[in-house]
C-alpha positions in Angstrom: -20.8 27.5 -31.8 -19.5 24.1 -30.8 -21.8 21.7 -29.2 -20.6 21.1 -25.6 -22.7 18.0 -25.0 -20.8 14.8 -24.5 -21.7 11.2 -25.4 -21.9 8.4 -22.9 -22.5 4.7 -23.4 -25.0 2.8 -21.2 -23.0 -0.3 -20.2 -26.3 -2.2 -19.6 -28.1 -1.5 -22.9 -25.2 -0.7 -25.2 -26.9 2.5 -26.3 -25.0 5.8 -26.9 -26.8 8.6 -25.1 -26.1 12.3 -25.1 -25.4 13.8 -21.7 -26.7 17.3 -20.9 -24.1 20.0 -20.3 -23.3 20.7 -16.7 -24.2 24.1 -15.4 -21.3 24.1 -12.9 -18.5 22.0 -11.5 -21.1 20.0 -9.5 -24.8 20.5 -9.0 -25.5 20.7 -5.3 -28.6 21.4 -3.3 -30.8 24.1 -4.7 -31.0 27.1 -2.5 -33.6 29.6 -3.6 -34.9 32.7 -2.0 -37.7 30.8 -0.3 -35.3 28.4 1.3 -33.1 31.2 2.5 -36.0 32.9 4.2 -37.2 29.6 5.7 -33.7 29.0 7.2 -33.2 32.5 8.5 -36.5 34.2 9.4 -37.9 31.7 12.0 -34.8 31.7 14.3 -34.6 35.5 14.0 -38.2 35.9 15.1 -37.7 33.4 18.0 -34.6 35.4 19.1 -36.5 38.7 18.9 -39.5 37.3 20.9 -37.1 35.8 23.5 -35.3 39.1 23.8 -38.6 40.9 24.4 -39.4 38.3 27.1 -36.0 39.0 28.8 -36.7 42.7 28.8 -40.2 42.1 30.3 -38.8 39.7 32.9 -36.2 42.3 34.0 -38.5 45.3 34.1 -41.9 44.0 35.3 -42.9 43.8 39.0 -43.5 40.3 40.4 -44.6 38.9 43.7 -42.5 36.4 45.6 -44.0 33.3 44.0 -43.6 34.8 40.5 -40.0 35.7 41.2 -39.3 32.1 42.4 -40.9 30.5 39.3 -39.3 33.0 36.9 -35.8 32.9 38.3 -33.3 32.2 35.5 -32.0 29.2 37.3 -35.5 27.7 37.5 -36.3 28.6 33.9 -33.0 26.9 32.7 -33.8 23.8 34.8 -37.4 23.5 33.5 -36.3 24.2 30.0 -33.7 21.4 30.1 -36.3 19.0 31.5 -38.7 20.0 28.6 -35.9 19.5 26.0 -35.0 16.1 27.5 -38.7 15.0 27.3 -39.0 16.2 23.7 -35.7 14.8 22.4 -36.1 11.4 24.1 -39.7 11.0 22.9 -39.0 12.2 19.4 -36.0 9.9 18.9 -38.2 7.0 20.0 -41.0 8.1 17.7 -38.6 8.1 14.7 -37.0 4.8 15.7 -40.4 3.1 15.9 -42.6 4.9 13.3 -40.2 5.0 10.3 -39.2 1.3 10.3 -42.8 0.3 11.0 -44.0 2.5 8.2 -41.5 0.9 5.9 -42.5 -2.6 6.9 -46.2 -1.8 6.3 -45.5 -0.7 2.7 -43.9 -4.1 1.9 -46.1 -6.6 0.1 -46.2 -9.1 3.0 -47.3 -6.7 5.7 -49.4 -4.2 3.7 -52.6 -5.8 4.7 -51.9 -4.9 8.4 -51.5 -1.2 7.6 -55.1 -0.1 8.4 -55.0 -1.9 11.8 -51.6 -0.4 12.8 -52.6 3.1 11.7 -55.9 2.7 13.5 -54.1 1.8 16.7 -51.8 4.9 16.3 -55.0 7.0 15.8 -56.2 5.8 19.2 -53.0 7.2 20.8 -53.4 10.6 19.2 -57.2 10.7 19.3 -57.4 10.1 23.0 -57.2 13.3 25.1 -53.6 13.9 25.9 -54.1 14.6 29.6 -56.2 11.5 30.0 -53.6 9.3 28.3 -50.8 10.7 30.5 -52.8 10.2 33.7 -54.0 6.7 32.8 -50.4 5.7 32.1 -49.2 7.2 35.3 -51.9 5.3 37.3 -50.8 2.1 35.5 -47.0 2.5 35.4 -46.3 5.1 38.0 -45.3 8.7 38.0 -42.1 10.2 36.5 -40.0 10.9 33.5 -40.3 7.6 31.6 -44.0 7.4 31.9 -44.2 10.9 30.4 -41.8 9.8 27.6 -44.1 6.7 26.9 -47.2 8.9 26.7 -45.5 11.5 24.5 -44.1 8.7 22.2 -47.6 7.2 21.7 -49.0 10.7 21.1 -46.4 11.5 18.5 -46.4 8.3 16.5 -49.2 8.9 14.1 -47.9 11.8 12.0 -44.5 10.1 11.3 -46.1 6.6 10.7 -48.8 7.9 8.4 -46.4 10.2 6.4 -43.9 7.3 6.0 -46.5 5.1 4.5 -47.9 7.9 2.3 -44.4 9.0 1.2 -43.3 5.5 0.2 -46.6 4.7 -1.5 -46.3 7.9 -3.5 -43.0 6.9 -5.1 -43.5 6.2 -8.9 -43.5 2.4 -9.3 -41.6 2.8 -12.6 -38.7 4.2 -10.7 -38.7 1.2 -8.4 -38.8 -1.2 -11.4 -36.0 0.7 -13.1 -33.9 0.2 -10.0 -34.6 -3.5 -9.9 -33.9 -3.6 -13.6 -30.4 -2.2 -12.9 -29.7 -5.2 -10.6 -30.4 -3.5 -7.3 -31.7 -5.6 -4.4 -35.0 -4.7 -2.7 -33.1 -3.2 0.2 -30.8 -1.1 -2.1 -33.8 0.2 -4.0 -35.4 1.2 -0.7 -32.3 3.1 0.4 -31.3 4.7 -2.8 -34.6 5.3 -4.6 -37.7 5.1 -2.3 -36.5 6.7 0.9 -34.8 9.7 -0.8 -37.9 10.4 -2.8 -40.2 10.0 0.2 -37.9 12.0 2.6 -39.7 15.3 2.3 -43.1 13.7 3.2 -41.6 11.8 6.1 -39.8 14.9 7.4 -43.1 16.8 7.3 -44.5 14.2 9.6 -41.5 14.4 11.9 -41.9 18.2 12.2 -45.6 17.8 13.0 -44.7 15.2 15.6 -42.1 17.4 17.1 -44.5 20.3 17.6 -47.1 18.0 19.1 -44.6 16.5 21.5 -43.3 19.9 22.6 -46.8 21.2 23.3 -48.0 18.0 25.0 -44.9 17.8 27.2 -46.3 20.7 29.2 -48.7 18.2 30.7 -45.9 16.0 32.0 -45.7 18.2 35.1 -48.9 16.7 36.4 -47.2 13.3 36.8 -43.8 14.7 38.0 -42.3 14.5 34.5 -40.9 18.0 34.7 -40.9 20.6 32.0 -42.1 24.2 31.4 -45.6 23.1 32.3 -44.7 23.7 35.9 -44.8 27.5 35.4 -48.2 27.3 33.7 -49.6 25.0 36.4 -48.5 27.3 39.2 -50.0 30.2 37.4 -53.3 28.5 37.0 -53.4 27.1 40.5 -52.6 30.5 42.1 -54.4 32.7 39.6 -51.2 34.4 38.4 -51.7 35.5 34.8 -48.0 36.6 34.4 -46.9 33.0 35.0 -49.4 31.6 32.6 -48.3 34.0 29.9 -44.6 33.5 30.6 -44.9 29.7 30.5 -47.1 29.6 27.4 -44.7 32.0 25.6 -41.6 29.9 26.5 -43.3 26.7 25.3 -44.4 28.4 22.0 -40.9 29.7 21.3 -39.4 26.2 22.0 -42.0 24.7 19.6 -41.2 27.2 16.9 -37.4 26.6 17.3 -37.8 22.8 17.2 -39.9 23.0 14.1 -37.2 25.1 12.5 -34.6 22.6 13.4 -36.8 19.9 11.7 -36.7 22.0 8.5 -33.0 22.4 8.7 -32.5 18.6 9.2 -34.8 18.0 6.2 -32.7 20.4 4.1 -29.5 18.8 5.1 -30.8 15.3 4.5 -32.3 16.1 1.2 -30.5 14.4 -1.7 -28.5 16.7 -3.9 -30.5 17.9 -6.9 -33.9 17.2 -5.4 
């Protein structure tokens, strides 16, 4: 049988190398059974649970307060407020934590890494309700104070995972990139970040879930969100409202975490 391997010459070293045969026209992202299940099962479970909630909402008996809080227009309004809080805070988290994590892995700023991570630990280590209330007393009530509190609360996972992911890249690969004539910035973009992406995205997913859950507390400082349903249920001793609000927040958190996995899959370099 004829050998299908082809020879290629390395222009830098002048060495003839044998190229491995291609298994297809082009090798794309690997999609195995586990990946398919990860991409399909979570949204299906969320849809099933939400359908069960809809059936319960249409068939159960409610008093006037419960009907007002669980009106579909009210749920849509509160859900949209919750999504705005989550998206705005998460975008700010990524815009702050990823560049900061990259900077702290460079030689000139690496010595400051423990101090910055320690400061981020304070933001997440402090009780979330206490952080939100203190910021509200200092800056005033409303949407943007809630966003600031949620951003501080969600920084640590992304910052820490960015540092860990970049530090975990094999130094020989970085040196190989520099040996091929790449600049430090090009090595970062084409070698380090692609290899660290899965670790960084794990931190982003963790941060997303934390922000979705903590955003329920924004209602205490007029930040909006689904926490209003839970707060009403607790204040008036209405268990149906507590369960309904908690279920909606949990479903939103599961859906957002699944979106994070989808983004990670789409952003993953081909062949990785």
